[in-house]
Biopython code that builds the backbone (N, CA, C, O; Angstrom):
import numpy as np
from Bio.PDB.StructureBuilder import StructureBuilder

atoms = [
    (1, "UNK", "N", (129.816, 76.901, 99.878)),
    (1, "UNK", "CA", (128.715, 77.413, 100.572)),
    (1, "UNK", "C", (128.614, 78.418, 101.641)),
    (1, "UNK", "O", (129.367, 78.437, 102.615)),
    (2, "UNK", "N", (127.598, 79.305, 101.415)),
    (2, "UNK", "CA", (127.540, 80.550, 102.352)),
    (2, "UNK", "C", (127.193, 80.161, 103.556)),
    (2, "UNK", "O", (126.118, 79.566, 103.630)),
    (3, "UNK", "N", (127.922, 80.359, 104.729)),
    (3, "UNK", "CA", (127.569, 80.101, 106.175)),
    (3, "UNK", "C", (126.497, 81.239, 106.626)),
    (3, "UNK", "O", (126.715, 82.451, 106.625)),
    (4, "UNK", "N", (125.434, 80.664, 106.966)),
    (4, "UNK", "CA", (124.311, 81.790, 107.614)),
    (4, "UNK", "C", (124.864, 82.375, 108.758)),
    (4, "UNK", "O", (124.265, 83.405, 109.066)),
    (5, "UNK", "N", (125.902, 82.052, 109.584)),
    (5, "UNK", "CA", (126.398, 82.660, 110.591)),
    (5, "UNK", "C", (127.087, 84.113, 110.285)),
    (5, "UNK", "O", (127.159, 85.117, 110.993)),
    (6, "UNK", "N", (127.528, 83.865, 109.062)),
    (6, "UNK", "CA", (128.235, 85.086, 108.503)),
    (6, "UNK", "C", (127.658, 86.194, 107.980)),
    (6, "UNK", "O", (128.300, 87.167, 107.586)),
    (7, "UNK", "N", (125.988, 86.055, 107.946)),
    (7, "UNK", "CA", (125.046, 86.807, 107.402)),
    (7, "UNK", "C", (124.669, 87.957, 108.255)),
    (7, "UNK", "O", (124.820, 87.863, 109.473)),
    (8, "UNK", "N", (124.183, 89.057, 107.710)),
    (8, "UNK", "CA", (123.557, 89.911, 108.558)),
    (8, "UNK", "C", (122.302, 89.356, 109.241)),
    (8, "UNK", "O", (121.662, 88.397, 108.810)),
    (9, "UNK", "N", (121.988, 90.107, 110.432)),
    (9, "UNK", "CA", (120.830, 89.518, 111.212)),
    (9, "UNK", "C", (119.701, 89.547, 110.337)),
    (9, "UNK", "O", (118.921, 88.595, 110.365)),
    (10, "UNK", "N", (119.504, 90.523, 109.549)),
    (10, "UNK", "CA", (118.211, 90.665, 108.670)),
    (10, "UNK", "C", (117.972, 89.581, 107.820)),
    (10, "UNK", "O", (116.861, 89.188, 107.464)),
    (11, "UNK", "N", (119.267, 89.021, 107.447)),
    (11, "UNK", "CA", (119.088, 87.963, 106.401)),
    (11, "UNK", "C", (118.987, 86.450, 107.191)),
    (11, "UNK", "O", (118.434, 85.504, 106.630)),
    (12, "UNK", "N", (119.370, 86.371, 108.067)),
    (12, "UNK", "CA", (119.250, 85.138, 109.072)),
    (12, "UNK", "C", (117.498, 85.273, 109.463)),
    (12, "UNK", "O", (116.818, 84.246, 109.429)),
    (13, "UNK", "N", (117.054, 86.206, 109.717)),
    (13, "UNK", "CA", (115.671, 86.262, 110.090)),
    (13, "UNK", "C", (114.854, 85.942, 109.007)),
    (13, "UNK", "O", (113.921, 85.154, 109.160)),
    (14, "UNK", "N", (115.147, 86.574, 107.691)),
    (14, "UNK", "CA", (114.410, 86.091, 106.492)),
    (14, "UNK", "C", (114.409, 84.602, 106.113)),
    (14, "UNK", "O", (113.417, 83.970, 105.750)),
    (15, "UNK", "N", (115.787, 84.081, 106.260)),
    (15, "UNK", "CA", (115.895, 82.749, 106.027)),
    (15, "UNK", "C", (115.254, 81.956, 107.068)),
    (15, "UNK", "O", (114.896, 80.814, 106.780)),
    (16, "UNK", "N", (115.087, 82.358, 108.097)),
    (16, "UNK", "CA", (114.093, 81.457, 109.130)),
    (16, "UNK", "C", (112.766, 81.358, 108.858)),
    (16, "UNK", "O", (112.100, 80.323, 108.895)),
    (17, "UNK", "N", (112.284, 82.774, 108.503)),
    (17, "UNK", "CA", (110.920, 82.740, 108.045)),
    (17, "UNK", "C", (110.807, 82.095, 106.964)),
    (17, "UNK", "O", (109.925, 81.241, 107.050)),
    (18, "UNK", "N", (111.425, 82.138, 105.772)),
    (18, "UNK", "CA", (111.198, 81.332, 104.732)),
    (18, "UNK", "C", (111.156, 79.634, 105.000)),
    (18, "UNK", "O", (110.488, 78.868, 104.306)),
    (19, "UNK", "N", (111.885, 79.279, 105.982)),
    (19, "UNK", "CA", (111.895, 77.639, 106.272)),
    (19, "UNK", "C", (110.957, 77.409, 106.984)),
    (19, "UNK", "O", (110.410, 76.325, 106.783)),
    (20, "UNK", "N", (110.462, 78.181, 107.940)),
    (20, "UNK", "CA", (109.455, 77.874, 109.070)),
    (20, "UNK", "C", (108.069, 78.513, 108.811)),
    (20, "UNK", "O", (107.138, 77.858, 109.279)),
    (21, "UNK", "N", (107.747, 79.617, 108.187)),
    (21, "UNK", "CA", (106.418, 80.016, 108.243)),
    (21, "UNK", "C", (105.914, 80.566, 106.963)),
    (21, "UNK", "O", (104.712, 80.824, 106.899)),
    (22, "UNK", "N", (106.595, 80.758, 106.039)),
    (22, "UNK", "CA", (106.109, 81.164, 104.576)),
    (22, "UNK", "C", (105.223, 80.411, 103.827)),
    (22, "UNK", "O", (105.681, 79.353, 103.396)),
    (23, "UNK", "N", (103.812, 80.739, 103.496)),
    (23, "UNK", "CA", (103.125, 79.782, 102.689)),
    (23, "UNK", "C", (103.703, 79.595, 101.260)),
    (23, "UNK", "O", (104.789, 80.111, 100.995)),
    (24, "UNK", "N", (103.096, 78.956, 100.427)),
    (24, "UNK", "CA", (103.421, 78.856, 99.184)),
    (24, "UNK", "C", (103.465, 80.141, 98.167)),
    (24, "UNK", "O", (104.202, 80.440, 97.227)),
    (25, "UNK", "N", (102.458, 80.694, 98.722)),
    (25, "UNK", "CA", (102.162, 82.156, 97.950)),
    (25, "UNK", "C", (103.058, 83.143, 98.445)),
    (25, "UNK", "O", (103.608, 83.834, 97.587)),
    (26, "UNK", "N", (103.272, 83.317, 99.398)),
    (26, "UNK", "CA", (104.516, 84.073, 100.190)),
    (26, "UNK", "C", (105.701, 83.718, 99.761)),
    (26, "UNK", "O", (106.500, 84.646, 99.637)),
    (27, "UNK", "N", (106.096, 82.579, 99.474)),
    (27, "UNK", "CA", (107.446, 82.243, 98.940)),
    (27, "UNK", "C", (107.426, 82.960, 97.420)),
    (27, "UNK", "O", (108.225, 83.814, 97.036)),
    (28, "UNK", "N", (106.511, 82.498, 96.794)),
    (28, "UNK", "CA", (106.669, 83.058, 95.184)),
    (28, "UNK", "C", (106.715, 84.457, 95.364)),
    (28, "UNK", "O", (107.339, 84.946, 94.422)),
    (29, "UNK", "N", (106.232, 85.524, 96.355)),
    (29, "UNK", "CA", (106.165, 86.698, 96.149)),
    (29, "UNK", "C", (107.623, 87.006, 96.581)),
    (29, "UNK", "O", (108.376, 87.671, 95.870)),
    (30, "UNK", "N", (107.999, 86.467, 97.835)),
    (30, "UNK", "CA", (109.408, 86.551, 98.166)),
    (30, "UNK", "C", (110.541, 86.425, 97.143)),
    (30, "UNK", "O", (111.373, 87.309, 96.939)),
    (31, "UNK", "N", (110.496, 85.317, 96.562)),
    (31, "UNK", "CA", (111.199, 85.043, 95.087)),
    (31, "UNK", "C", (111.135, 86.238, 94.205)),
    (31, "UNK", "O", (112.145, 86.864, 93.886)),
    (32, "UNK", "N", (110.017, 86.524, 93.842)),
    (32, "UNK", "CA", (110.123, 87.794, 93.103)),
    (32, "UNK", "C", (110.883, 88.906, 93.431)),
    (32, "UNK", "O", (111.830, 89.393, 92.813)),
    (33, "UNK", "N", (110.330, 89.277, 94.540)),
    (33, "UNK", "CA", (111.076, 90.545, 95.393)),
    (33, "UNK", "C", (112.763, 90.662, 95.313)),
    (33, "UNK", "O", (113.483, 91.611, 95.005)),
    (34, "UNK", "N", (113.046, 89.402, 95.690)),
    (34, "UNK", "CA", (114.585, 88.949, 95.872)),
    (34, "UNK", "C", (115.094, 89.029, 94.254)),
    (34, "UNK", "O", (116.023, 89.786, 93.971)),
    (35, "UNK", "N", (114.553, 88.355, 93.394)),
    (35, "UNK", "CA", (115.258, 88.417, 92.166)),
    (35, "UNK", "C", (115.215, 89.942, 91.527)),
    (35, "UNK", "O", (116.079, 90.369, 90.761)),
    (36, "UNK", "N", (114.071, 90.684, 91.970)),
    (36, "UNK", "CA", (114.266, 91.955, 91.344)),
    (36, "UNK", "C", (115.149, 93.020, 92.026)),
    (36, "UNK", "O", (115.637, 94.005, 91.473)),
    (37, "UNK", "N", (115.294, 92.599, 93.531)),
    (37, "UNK", "CA", (116.378, 93.559, 94.197)),
    (37, "UNK", "C", (117.687, 93.094, 93.692)),
    (37, "UNK", "O", (118.455, 93.974, 93.304)),
    (38, "UNK", "N", (118.111, 91.750, 93.624)),
    (38, "UNK", "CA", (119.328, 91.492, 93.319)),
    (38, "UNK", "C", (119.531, 91.871, 91.576)),
    (38, "UNK", "O", (120.592, 92.377, 91.211)),
    (39, "UNK", "N", (118.772, 91.668, 90.890)),
    (39, "UNK", "CA", (118.974, 92.183, 89.570)),
    (39, "UNK", "C", (119.380, 93.745, 89.428)),
    (39, "UNK", "O", (120.318, 94.143, 88.737)),
    (40, "UNK", "N", (118.501, 94.578, 90.211)),
    (40, "UNK", "CA", (118.777, 95.926, 90.267)),
    (40, "UNK", "C", (120.043, 96.228, 90.782)),
    (40, "UNK", "O", (120.784, 97.057, 90.254)),
    (41, "UNK", "N", (120.312, 95.624, 91.739)),
    (41, "UNK", "CA", (121.603, 96.046, 92.633)),
    (41, "UNK", "C", (122.987, 95.720, 91.470)),
    (41, "UNK", "O", (123.859, 96.491, 91.070)),
    (42, "UNK", "N", (122.760, 94.359, 91.178)),
    (42, "UNK", "CA", (123.855, 94.027, 90.166)),
    (42, "UNK", "C", (123.842, 94.927, 88.977)),
    (42, "UNK", "O", (124.935, 95.205, 88.485)),
    (43, "UNK", "N", (122.945, 95.335, 88.536)),
    (43, "UNK", "CA", (122.666, 96.293, 87.395)),
    (43, "UNK", "C", (123.554, 97.538, 87.686)),
    (43, "UNK", "O", (124.376, 98.012, 86.902)),
    (44, "UNK", "N", (123.266, 97.990, 88.918)),
    (44, "UNK", "CA", (124.068, 99.349, 89.524)),
    (44, "UNK", "C", (125.592, 99.067, 89.675)),
    (44, "UNK", "O", (126.463, 99.896, 89.414)),
    (45, "UNK", "N", (125.794, 97.924, 90.083)),
    (45, "UNK", "CA", (127.277, 97.821, 90.068)),
    (45, "UNK", "C", (127.987, 97.402, 88.987)),
    (45, "UNK", "O", (129.192, 97.651, 89.014)),
    (46, "UNK", "N", (127.515, 96.785, 87.967)),
    (46, "UNK", "CA", (127.835, 96.636, 86.542)),
    (46, "UNK", "C", (128.339, 98.310, 85.882)),
    (46, "UNK", "O", (129.459, 98.630, 85.487)),
    (47, "UNK", "N", (127.220, 99.071, 85.935)),
    (47, "UNK", "CA", (127.269, 100.279, 85.647)),
    (47, "UNK", "C", (128.287, 101.002, 86.036)),
    (47, "UNK", "O", (128.843, 101.783, 85.264)),
    (48, "UNK", "N", (128.717, 100.807, 87.477)),
    (48, "UNK", "CA", (129.644, 101.536, 87.979)),
    (48, "UNK", "C", (130.980, 100.989, 87.739)),
    (48, "UNK", "O", (131.947, 101.470, 88.331)),
    (49, "UNK", "N", (131.087, 100.158, 87.033)),
    (49, "UNK", "CA", (132.415, 99.552, 86.803)),
    (49, "UNK", "C", (132.802, 100.151, 85.422)),
    (49, "UNK", "O", (133.944, 100.542, 85.179)),
    (50, "UNK", "N", (131.665, 100.201, 84.439)),
    (50, "UNK", "CA", (132.065, 100.662, 83.190)),
    (50, "UNK", "C", (132.548, 102.258, 83.199)),
    (50, "UNK", "O", (133.205, 102.761, 82.288)),
    (51, "UNK", "N", (132.167, 102.860, 84.221)),
    (51, "UNK", "CA", (132.254, 104.341, 84.052)),
    (51, "UNK", "C", (133.806, 104.510, 84.417)),
    (51, "UNK", "O", (134.326, 105.626, 84.403)),
]
sb = StructureBuilder()
sb.init_structure("model")
sb.init_model(0)
sb.init_chain("A")
sb.init_seg("    ")
for serial, (resi, resn, name, xyz) in enumerate(atoms, 1):
    if name == "N":
        sb.init_residue(resn, " ", resi, " ")
    sb.init_atom(name, np.array(xyz, "f"), 0.0, 1.0, " ", f" {name:<3s}", serial, name[0])
structure = sb.get_structure()
């Protein structure tokens, strides 16, 4: 399991926001944004390995 203490401050703040303040609609939007950002980053990293 990933320890929250080892993550950057921005991730800690985002997780705290998700746990405490985000509404159901905000959570859905955050999920979409994170999924897209992770997908794009993994794609870039995979392309770099093939070169």
